[in-house]
N, C-alpha and C positions, 0 to 999 in steps of 0.2 A: 519913271525912266531914270536910269543910272547915268551919272555924269561920266563922260568919256575921259579917260586919263590920257594925257598926251606926254610923250617922252621927246626930249630934244633929239633931232635927227642930225647925226654927224655929217659934215660935208664929205663928199666922196674924196678919197685920197688919190693923188696922181699915182698911177701904177708904174712901178719901176721895171725897167726892162731886165730880164734875167741875165745874170753874168755866167757865161760859159767859158771854161778854160779847156783848151784842146792841146794835146801833146801828140805830135807825129813827126818823125824824122824826114818824111817825104814832103817837100815844099808844095808839090802839086795837090796833095790832100789838104794841106792847110789853106791853100788858095781856094779850093773847092768849098771847104767849110765856110770860109770868109764870104764867098759869093752867095751862098744859099742862106746864111744866117745873119749877116751883118745888118740887115734892115730890121731885124726883130730882136736881136740880142746884143749885149755888150760882150765882145769877144776878147779873149787873151789867148794868143796863139804861140805855142812853144815848140821848138825842135829838140830841146835837151831836157831830160828829166829834172836836172837841178833847177832850171828856171821855173818849172811847174811847181816844185816843192816850195819855192819862195812865194809864189802866188797863193798857194793853198794856205800858207801860214799867215797871210795878211788878213786884216779885218776890213770889210766883211769878206768872208771866204766865197768862192764861186758857188753859184746855185747848182751847177752841173759840171762834172769833169769828164771829158771824153779823152781816152788815150789809146794809142796803139800799144797793144800788149807786148809786141816784139819790137822794141826800139833798136836802132842801129848799134847801140852800145851793149845790148843784151838780147841776143837772138833766142835765148832759151825761155824767156818769160818767167824764170825762177825769181829773179830779183828786179822786177819791173819798176817798182817804185821804192 
């Protein structure tokens, strides 16, 4: 009978809540996102693209970025970010 090899088992890591950054110029949409995701995610909510750009440039970057393609400053979607 062969001897069983045992490997050390790592302790489970605490799972980090995902960081979601959201850009929308409509405060009602931002409030809706906050209400449905705040208990499951770390949220960063922005109404201006320049604020979002600052967030994305920090470390660690958000896990997910949700953005309104047609912001109030740019209704064409050509230069959204």
